DRENDO-1510 file (C-alpha; in Angstrom, 1 decimal, always signed):
<recs>
REC; n; res; u; v; w
REC; 1; MET; -0.1; +0.0; -0.1 .
REC; 2; ARG; +2.7; +2.4; +0.8 .
REC; 3; LYS; +4.2; +1.6; -2.4 .
REC; 4; VAL; +1.1; +2.6; -4.3 .
REC; 5; VAL; +0.9; +5.7; -2.3 .
REC; 6; LEU; +4.5; +6.8; -3.2 .
REC; 7; ILE; +4.0; +6.3; -6.7 .
REC; 8; PHE; +0.8; +8.4; -7.0 .
REC; 9; ALA; +2.7; +11.1; -5.0 .
REC; 10; LEU; +5.6; +11.1; -7.4 .
REC; 11; LEU; +3.4; +11.3; -10.4 .
REC; 12; PHE; +1.3; +14.1; -9.0 .
REC; 13; ALA; +4.6; +15.9; -8.1 .
REC; 14; SER; +5.8; +15.6; -11.6 .
REC; 15; ILE; +2.5; +16.9; -12.9 .
REC; 16; PHE; +2.5; +19.9; -10.6 .
REC; 17; VAL; +6.0; +20.8; -11.6 .
REC; 18; ASN; +5.5; +20.4; -15.2 .
REC; 19; SER; +2.4; +22.6; -15.0 .
REC; 20; CYS; +4.3; +25.5; -13.5 .
REC; 21; ILE; +7.0; +25.6; -16.3 .
REC; 22; ASP; +5.5; +27.7; -19.3 .
REC; 23; GLU; +7.5; +27.8; -22.4 .
REC; 24; VAL; +9.0; +31.3; -23.0 .
REC; 25; VAL; +9.3; +32.4; -26.6 .
REC; 26; ILE; +11.7; +35.5; -26.8 .
REC; 27; PRO; +10.9; +37.3; -30.2 .
REC; 28; ILE; +13.9; +38.1; -32.2 .
REC; 29; SER; +13.3; +40.5; -35.0 .
REC; 30; GLU; +14.5; +39.5; -38.5 .
REC; 31; PHE; +17.9; +40.8; -39.5 .
REC; 32; SER; +17.8; +43.6; -41.9 .
REC; 33; SER; +21.0; +44.2; -44.0 .
REC; 34; GLN; +21.9; +47.9; -44.0 .
REC; 35; LEU; +24.1; +50.0; -46.4 .
REC; 36; VAL; +27.4; +50.9; -44.7 .
REC; 37; VAL; +29.9; +53.7; -46.2 .
REC; 38; ASP; +33.4; +53.8; -44.9 .
REC; 39; GLY; +35.1; +56.5; -47.0 .
REC; 40; TRP; +38.5; +58.0; -46.7 .
REC; 41; TYR; +40.1; +60.8; -48.9 .
REC; 42; GLY; +43.3; +62.1; -48.2 .
REC; 43; ASN; +47.1; +63.0; -49.2 .
REC; 44; LEU; +48.1; +59.4; -49.4 .
REC; 45; PRO; +46.5; +57.7; -52.6 .
REC; 46; GLU; +47.2; +54.2; -50.9 .
REC; 47; ASN; +45.0; +55.1; -48.1 .
REC; 48; THR; +42.4; +56.8; -49.9 .
REC; 49; ARG; +39.4; +54.5; -50.7 .
REC; 50; ILE; +35.8; +54.0; -50.4 .
REC; 51; ARG; +34.2; +50.9; -48.8 .
REC; 52; LEU; +30.5; +50.6; -49.7 .
REC; 53; TYR; +28.8; +47.2; -48.7 .
REC; 54; TYR; +26.0; +45.8; -46.8 .
REC; 55; SER; +26.1; +44.7; -43.2 .
REC; 56; GLU; +25.8; +41.1; -42.1 .
REC; 57; MET; +24.3; +39.6; -38.9 .
REC; 58; TYR; +27.1; +39.3; -36.3 .
REC; 59; GLN; +28.5; +35.8; -35.6 .
REC; 60; SER; +30.7; +35.0; -32.7 .
REC; 61; GLY; +34.2; +33.9; -33.9 .
REC; 62; VAL; +33.7; +34.7; -37.7 .
REC; 63; LEU; +36.4; +37.1; -38.6 .
REC; 64; ASN; +35.3; +37.3; -42.3 .
REC; 65; PRO; +31.4; +37.7; -42.6 .
REC; 66; GLY; +31.4; +38.0; -46.2 .
REC; 67; TYR; +30.2; +41.6; -46.8 .
REC; 68; ARG; +28.6; +42.3; -50.0 .
REC; 69; GLN; +29.8; +45.0; -52.0 .
REC; 70; ALA; +27.0; +47.5; -53.1 .
REC; 71; ASN; +26.5; +48.0; -56.8 .
REC; 72; VAL; +26.7; +51.5; -58.0 .
REC; 73; THR; +26.2; +53.3; -61.2 .
REC; 74; SER; +28.3; +56.2; -60.1 .
REC; 75; LEU; +30.8; +57.2; -57.2 .
REC; 76; TYR; +33.0; +60.0; -56.9 .
REC; 77; ILE; +34.2; +62.8; -54.7 .
REC; 78; GLN; +33.7; +66.6; -55.7 .
REC; 79; ASP; +34.9; +69.8; -54.4 .
REC; 80; LEU; +33.2; +73.0; -54.1 .
REC; 81; ASN; +34.2; +74.0; -57.7 .
REC; 82; GLY; +32.6; +70.6; -59.4 .
REC; 83; GLN; +36.0; +68.9; -59.9 .
REC; 84; ARG; +35.3; +65.1; -59.6 .
REC; 85; MET; +37.5; +62.0; -58.8 .
REC; 86; ASN; +35.7; +59.1; -59.9 .
REC; 87; PHE; +36.1; +55.7; -58.0 .
REC; 88; VAL; +36.1; +52.1; -59.6 .
REC; 89; PRO; +35.3; +48.8; -57.8 .
REC; 90; ILE; +38.2; +46.2; -56.8 .
REC; 91; PRO; +36.6; +42.6; -57.9 .
REC; 92; ASN; +35.9; +40.5; -54.8 .
REC; 93; SER; +36.1; +43.1; -52.3 .
REC; 94; ILE; +34.2; +46.0; -50.7 .
REC; 95; ASP; +36.5; +48.5; -51.7 .
REC; 96; PHE; +36.2; +51.4; -54.4 .
REC; 97; VAL; +39.6; +53.0; -55.4 .
REC; 98; PRO; +40.3; +56.3; -57.2 .
REC; 99; GLN; +40.4; +56.1; -61.1 .
REC; 100; ASN; +41.9; +59.6; -61.3 .
REC; 101; TYR; +43.4; +60.4; -57.8 .
REC; 102; ILE; +43.6; +64.4; -57.3 .
REC; 103; ASP; +45.7; +65.6; -54.7 .
REC; 104; PRO; +43.5; +67.3; -51.8 .
REC; 105; VAL; +43.8; +71.1; -51.2 .
REC; 106; PRO; +44.1; +71.9; -47.6 .
REC; 107; GLY; +41.0; +74.2; -46.6 .
REC; 108; MET; +38.7; +72.9; -49.6 .
REC; 109; SER; +35.4; +71.4; -48.8 .
REC; 110; TYR; +34.8; +67.8; -50.4 .
REC; 111; GLN; +31.9; +65.9; -50.7 .
REC; 112; LEU; +31.0; +62.1; -51.6 .
REC; 113; VAL; +28.4; +61.3; -54.1 .
REC; 114; PHE; +27.0; +57.8; -55.3 .
REC; 115; GLN; +24.2; +56.3; -57.0 .
REC; 116; LEU; +23.0; +52.5; -56.7 .
REC; 117; THR; +21.9; +50.6; -59.4 .
REC; 118; ASN; +18.3; +50.4; -57.8 .
REC; 119; GLY; +18.4; +54.4; -58.5 .
REC; 120; GLU; +19.0; +55.3; -54.9 .
REC; 121; SER; +21.2; +58.3; -54.4 .
REC; 122; PHE; +23.3; +59.4; -51.6 .
REC; 123; SER; +25.8; +62.4; -50.7 .
REC; 124; SER; +27.8; +63.2; -47.7 .
REC; 125; ASP; +28.0; +66.7; -46.1 .
REC; 126; PHE; +30.8; +68.8; -47.4 .
REC; 127; GLU; +33.8; +68.3; -45.1 .
REC; 128; VAL; +36.8; +70.8; -45.0 .
REC; 129; MET; +40.3; +69.1; -45.8 .
REC; 130; PRO; +42.4; +70.1; -42.7 .
REC; 131; PRO; +46.1; +71.0; -43.1 .
REC; 132; THR; +49.0; +68.7; -42.8 .
REC; 133; VAL; +50.9; +68.3; -39.4 .
REC; 134; VAL; +54.4; +67.0; -39.2 .
REC; 135; LEU; +55.5; +65.8; -35.8 .
REC; 136; ASP; +58.5; +67.6; -34.4 .
REC; 137; SER; +60.0; +64.8; -32.3 .
REC; 138; ILE; +59.0; +61.7; -30.2 .
REC; 139; SER; +60.0; +61.7; -26.5 .
REC; 140; GLU; +59.9; +59.0; -23.6 .
REC; 141; THR; +59.3; +59.0; -19.9 .
REC; 142; ALA; +59.5; +56.1; -17.6 .
REC; 143; PHE; +57.1; +55.5; -15.0 .
REC; 144; GLU; +55.8; +52.6; -12.9 .
REC; 145; ARG; +52.3; +51.2; -11.9 .
REC; 146; LEU; +51.0; +48.0; -10.0 .
REC; 147; GLU; +50.4; +45.1; -12.2 .
REC; 148; VAL; +48.9; +41.8; -11.3 .
REC; 149; ILE; +50.9; +39.0; -12.4 .
REC; 150; MET; +50.6; +35.2; -12.4 .
REC; 151; SER; +53.3; +33.5; -10.2 .
REC; 152; THR; +53.3; +29.6; -9.5 .
REC; 153; GLY; +49.5; +29.7; -10.2 .
REC; 154; VAL; +48.8; +32.7; -7.9 .
REC; 155; ASN; +48.0; +36.0; -8.6 .
REC; 156; ILE; +50.4; +38.8; -7.0 .
REC; 157; THR; +50.6; +42.3; -7.3 .
REC; 158; GLN; +53.9; +43.9; -8.4 .
REC; 159; THR; +55.5; +47.2; -9.3 .
REC; 160; ARG; +56.5; +47.3; -12.9 .
REC; 161; THR; +58.0; +49.9; -14.9 .
REC; 162; PHE; +56.9; +51.4; -18.5 .
REC; 163; VAL; +57.8; +54.0; -20.9 .
REC; 164; ASN; +55.3; +56.6; -22.0 .
REC; 165; ILE; +55.9; +57.6; -25.4 .
REC; 166; PHE; +54.8; +61.1; -26.5 .
REC; 167; ALA; +54.4; +63.0; -29.8 .
REC; 168; ASN; +55.7; +66.5; -30.0 .
REC; 169; PHE; +54.1; +68.9; -32.6 .
REC; 170; THR; +53.0; +72.5; -33.5 .
REC; 171; ASP; +49.5; +73.3; -34.3 .
REC; 172; PRO; +49.2; +75.6; -37.3 .
REC; 173; GLY; +46.6; +77.7; -35.5 .
REC; 174; ILE; +44.2; +77.8; -38.7 .
REC; 175; GLY; +41.0; +76.7; -37.4 .
REC; 176; ASP; +39.2; +73.6; -35.5 .
REC; 177; PHE; +40.0; +70.2; -36.3 .
REC; 178; GLY; +41.1; +66.6; -35.0 .
REC; 179; TYR; +44.0; +64.6; -34.7 .
REC; 180; MET; +44.1; +60.9; -35.1 .
REC; 181; PHE; +47.3; +59.0; -33.9 .
REC; 182; MET; +48.0; +55.4; -34.8 .
REC; 183; THR; +51.1; +54.0; -33.3 .
REC; 184; SER; +52.5; +50.3; -33.8 .
REC; 185; GLY; +55.9; +49.1; -33.6 .
REC; 186; ILE; +58.5; +46.4; -33.6 .
REC; 187; SER; +59.9; +44.8; -30.4 .
REC; 188; GLU; +63.5; +43.2; -30.3 .
REC; 189; ASP; +63.0; +40.0; -28.0 .
REC; 190; PHE; +65.7; +38.0; -26.5 .
REC; 191; THR; +65.9; +34.5; -25.6 .
REC; 192; PHE; +68.8; +32.2; -24.6 .
REC; 193; SER; +69.9; +28.6; -25.5 .
REC; 194; GLU; +72.5; +26.1; -24.8 .
REC; 195; ASN; +72.8; +25.8; -28.6 .
REC; 196; ASP; +76.0; +28.0; -29.8 .
REC; 197; ASN; +74.5; +28.5; -33.2 .
REC; 198; CYS; +70.9; +29.7; -31.8 .
REC; 199; ALA; +69.2; +32.5; -33.6 .
REC; 200; CYS; +68.2; +33.9; -30.1 .
REC; 201; THR; +67.0; +37.3; -31.1 .
REC; 202; CYS; +63.7; +37.8; -32.3 .
REC; 203; TYR; +61.8; +40.9; -33.8 .
REC; 204; THR; +57.9; +41.0; -33.2 .
REC; 205; ARG; +55.6; +43.4; -34.8 .
REC; 206; VAL; +53.2; +45.1; -32.2 .
REC; 207; PRO; +50.2; +46.3; -34.0 .
REC; 208; ASN; +48.8; +49.0; -31.5 .
REC; 209; ILE; +50.5; +50.4; -28.3 .
REC; 210; PHE; +47.4; +52.5; -27.7 .
REC; 211; ASN; +44.7; +50.3; -26.4 .
REC; 212; ARG; +41.9; +52.3; -28.1 .
REC; 213; MET; +41.5; +55.1; -30.6 .
REC; 214; ASN; +43.8; +58.0; -29.9 .
REC; 215; LEU; +41.8; +61.1; -30.8 .
REC; 216; LEU; +42.6; +64.8; -29.9 .
REC; 217; SER; +40.8; +68.2; -30.5 .
REC; 218; ASN; +43.1; +71.2; -31.1 .
REC; 219; GLU; +40.4; +73.3; -29.3 .
REC; 220; VAL; +42.8; +74.3; -26.4 .
REC; 221; PHE; +46.2; +74.4; -28.1 .
REC; 222; GLN; +45.6; +76.3; -31.6 .
REC; 223; ASN; +48.9; +77.7; -32.8 .
REC; 224; LYS; +50.7; +76.3; -29.8 .
REC; 225; SER; +53.1; +73.5; -29.3 .
REC; 226; TYR; +52.0; +70.4; -27.6 .
REC; 227; GLN; +52.8; +67.0; -26.3 .
REC; 228; HIS; +50.5; +64.0; -26.4 .
REC; 229; SER; +50.7; +60.5; -25.4 .
REC; 230; ILE; +50.6; +57.9; -28.1 .
REC; 231; GLY; +51.2; +54.9; -26.3 .
REC; 232; SER; +53.5; +52.9; -23.6 .
REC; 233; ILE; +55.6; +49.7; -23.8 .
REC; 234; PRO; +57.0; +47.6; -20.7 .
REC; 235; LEU; +60.5; +48.2; -19.7 .
REC; 236; SER; +60.8; +44.5; -18.3 .
REC; 237; SER; +63.2; +43.7; -21.1 .
REC; 238; LEU; +66.4; +45.1; -22.7 .
REC; 239; GLY; +65.5; +44.9; -26.2 .
REC; 240; ARG; +65.0; +48.0; -28.4 .
REC; 241; PHE; +61.6; +49.1; -29.7 .
REC; 242; ALA; +61.2; +50.7; -33.2 .
REC; 243; VAL; +58.2; +53.3; -32.9 .
REC; 244; GLU; +56.1; +53.8; -36.0 .
REC; 245; THR; +53.4; +56.5; -35.6 .
REC; 246; SER; +51.1; +58.3; -38.2 .
REC; 247; VAL; +48.9; +61.3; -37.2 .
REC; 248; ARG; +46.1; +62.0; -39.4 .
REC; 249; THR; +44.4; +65.4; -39.1 .
REC; 250; ILE; +40.7; +65.1; -39.7 .
REC; 251; SER; +37.8; +67.6; -40.0 .
REC; 252; ASP; +36.1; +69.0; -36.5 .
REC; 253; ASN; +32.8; +66.9; -37.9 .
REC; 254; ASN; +34.8; +63.5; -38.4 .
REC; 255; LEU; +36.5; +64.0; -35.0 .
REC; 256; ARG; +33.1; +64.2; -33.1 .
REC; 257; TYR; +31.7; +61.3; -35.1 .
REC; 258; LEU; +34.9; +59.1; -34.0 .
REC; 259; MET; +34.8; +60.4; -30.5 .
REC; 260; LYS; +31.0; +58.8; -30.2 .
REC; 261; ILE; +32.4; +55.3; -31.6 .
REC; 262; ASP; +35.4; +55.6; -29.0 .
REC; 263; GLU; +32.8; +56.2; -26.2 .
REC; 264; GLN; +30.9; +53.1; -27.1 .
REC; 265; GLN; +33.9; +50.9; -27.7 .
REC; 266; LYS; +35.5; +51.8; -24.2 .
REC; 267; ASN; +32.3; +50.9; -22.2 .
REC; 268; THR; +33.3; +48.9; -19.1 .
REC; 269; GLY; +30.0; +47.3; -18.4 .
REC; 270; SER; +29.2; +49.4; -15.6 .
REC; 271; ILE; +25.6; +50.7; -15.0 .
REC; 272; PHE; +26.8; +54.3; -15.6 .
REC; 273; ASP; +28.2; +53.5; -19.0 .
REC; 274; THR; +26.4; +55.5; -21.8 .
REC; 275; ALA; +23.8; +53.2; -23.5 .
REC; 276; PRO; +24.7; +52.1; -27.0 .
REC; 277; PHE; +23.0; +53.9; -29.8 .
REC; 278; ARG; +23.1; +54.2; -33.6 .
REC; 279; ILE; +25.6; +56.9; -34.3 .
REC; 280; LYS; +24.5; +59.2; -37.0 .
REC; 281; GLY; +27.1; +59.9; -39.8 .
REC; 282; ASN; +27.0; +62.5; -42.4 .
REC; 283; ILE; +25.8; +60.5; -45.4 .
REC; 284; ARG; +22.2; +61.7; -46.6 .
REC; 285; THR; +19.5; +59.9; -48.9 .
REC; 286; GLN; +18.8; +62.3; -52.1 .
REC; 287; THR; +15.7; +60.3; -52.9 .
REC; 288; ASN; +12.4; +60.0; -51.3 .
REC; 289; SER; +13.2; +56.5; -49.7 .
REC; 290; ARG; +12.8; +57.2; -45.9 .
REC; 291; ASN; +13.1; +53.4; -45.1 .
REC; 292; THR; +16.9; +53.6; -46.2 .
REC; 293; ILE; +19.2; +53.5; -43.2 .
REC; 294; VAL; +23.0; +54.4; -44.0 .
REC; 295; LEU; +25.5; +53.6; -41.6 .
REC; 296; GLY; +29.2; +54.9; -41.7 .
REC; 297; ASN; +30.9; +58.2; -42.6 .
REC; 298; PHE; +32.8; +59.9; -45.1 .
REC; 299; PHE; +36.2; +61.4; -43.8 .
REC; 300; VAL; +39.0; +63.8; -45.0 .
REC; 301; PHE; +42.4; +63.9; -43.7 .
REC; 302; GLN; +46.0; +64.8; -44.1 .
REC; 303; GLU; +48.7; +62.1; -43.0 .
REC; 304; SER; +52.3; +62.2; -41.9 .
REC; 305; ASN; +54.5; +59.5; -40.4 .
REC; 306; PHE; +57.3; +59.6; -37.9 .
REC; 307; GLU; +59.8; +56.8; -36.7 .
REC; 308; LYS; +62.2; +56.5; -34.0 .
REC; 309; LEU; +64.4; +53.5; -32.4 .
REC; 310; ILE; +64.0; +53.4; -28.6 .
REC; 311; SER; +66.6; +51.9; -26.4 .
REC; 312; ARG; +65.0; +50.4; -23.1 .
REC; 313; SER; +68.4; +49.7; -21.5 .
REC; 314; GLU; +69.1; +53.8; -21.9 .
REC; 315; ILE; +65.8; +54.6; -20.5 .
REC; 316; ARG; +66.1; +52.2; -17.4 .
REC; 317; ALA; +69.8; +53.6; -16.8 .
REC; 318; ALA; +68.2; +57.3; -16.7 .
REC; 319; SER; +65.6; +56.4; -14.4 .
REC; 320; LEU; +67.4; +54.3; -11.5 .
REC; 321; ASP; +64.9; +55.7; -8.8 .
REC; 322; LEU; +62.3; +53.5; -10.3 .
REC; 323; GLU; +61.8; +49.6; -9.2 .
REC; 324; HIS; +63.1; +48.2; -12.6 .
REC; 325; LYS; +62.3; +44.3; -12.9 .
REC; 326; LEU; +63.6; +42.3; -15.8 .
REC; 327; ASP; +61.9; +39.1; -17.1 .
REC; 328; THR; +63.8; +36.3; -17.5 .
REC; 329; PRO; +64.4; +35.4; -21.3 .
REC; 330; PRO; +62.9; +32.1; -22.3 .
REC; 331; LEU; +64.8; +29.1; -22.8 .
REC; 332; VAL; +64.7; +27.7; -26.5 .
REC; 333; GLY; +66.5; +25.0; -28.5 .
REC; 334; GLY; +67.8; +26.6; -31.9 .
REC; 335; THR; +65.6; +29.6; -32.5 .
REC; 336; CYS; +63.7; +32.2; -30.8 .
REC; 337; THR; +60.7; +31.7; -33.0 .
REC; 338; GLU; +59.9; +28.4; -30.9 .
REC; 339; PHE; +58.6; +30.9; -28.3 .
REC; 340; TYR; +57.8; +34.0; -30.3 .
REC; 341; ARG; +55.5; +32.2; -32.8 .
REC; 342; ASP; +54.7; +35.4; -34.9 .
REC; 343; ALA; +58.2; +36.9; -35.0 .
REC; 344; THR; +61.3; +36.9; -37.6 .
REC; 345; THR; +65.0; +36.4; -36.8 .
REC; 346; VAL; +65.7; +38.7; -39.8 .
REC; 347; PRO; +66.4; +42.2; -38.5 .
REC; 348; PRO; +64.0; +44.9; -39.8 .
REC; 349; THR; +65.4; +48.1; -41.3 .
REC; 350; PRO; +65.5; +50.1; -38.2 .
REC; 351; PHE; +67.7; +47.5; -36.4 .
REC; 352; ARG; +70.3; +47.1; -39.2 .
</recs>
């Protein structure tokens, strides 16, 4: 009897639990591909290009989402005088490149104009071409900060030293515009080996030593000399570091657009972060289609480049008041590429 009662009790409990669980269906709106414009026109022909394509749904881990290039009947950049620079598509890509490159004129206003094969026409706002600014020099300052490192499976806090790298330049003082710095480099990395014929010195490319977009307005230093941080590198090794930095001057409108993007990208997950929002660019539809959403922006720029080989051992010697620590070079068999997989043993030009 007890066995029968127990079976009925279990059946009743299972029915009760199942009846309390409702299937929750979360509606997901159907993905709609949108037109994207990423256009750059400046004093370097190789960096002057228009990317015109349709967005794709985000897929985690997919590096190449297979964007579709937009089909156009015309695509050009024109100035206020009506002079046009036409663009042609690169097959199997999303890029369009100049057919008849024209050197930009600082102070002149330029506009991107294009028409799709479906008849829809678009144009950007006119953007004022900024002046070219050449860096005067690059300087370095050593500093220390607390870092959390792993030691024998335990996280410990340790004081480590770094070098802050600065760009020094003079603003021409001819109106409001922005600066965009992009800094990479090549690190000289040492290993050691018991093999006398070891290729123990590697050269590793570091794509970005500033962990986000590096943007700056000239609002507070027009017609003045200025110093701005372009990144930092650790002083925990004695290898040299070749700094490669480019500075792009961009229009004031372009700067404000990029600052909004940077604001979203550096969100930390705090409840005080700015909520994500669609950033309005400078591309406008010229037809009556109000349903067409255009993402992206048209940029004008002037670019200059600067390189410097930095000696970390000299910087350490000039800052003996800091608590410098050296990382032990890794042990390898016959070549440093056993440890530094993406490096080369052939010295690049700055190190020769």
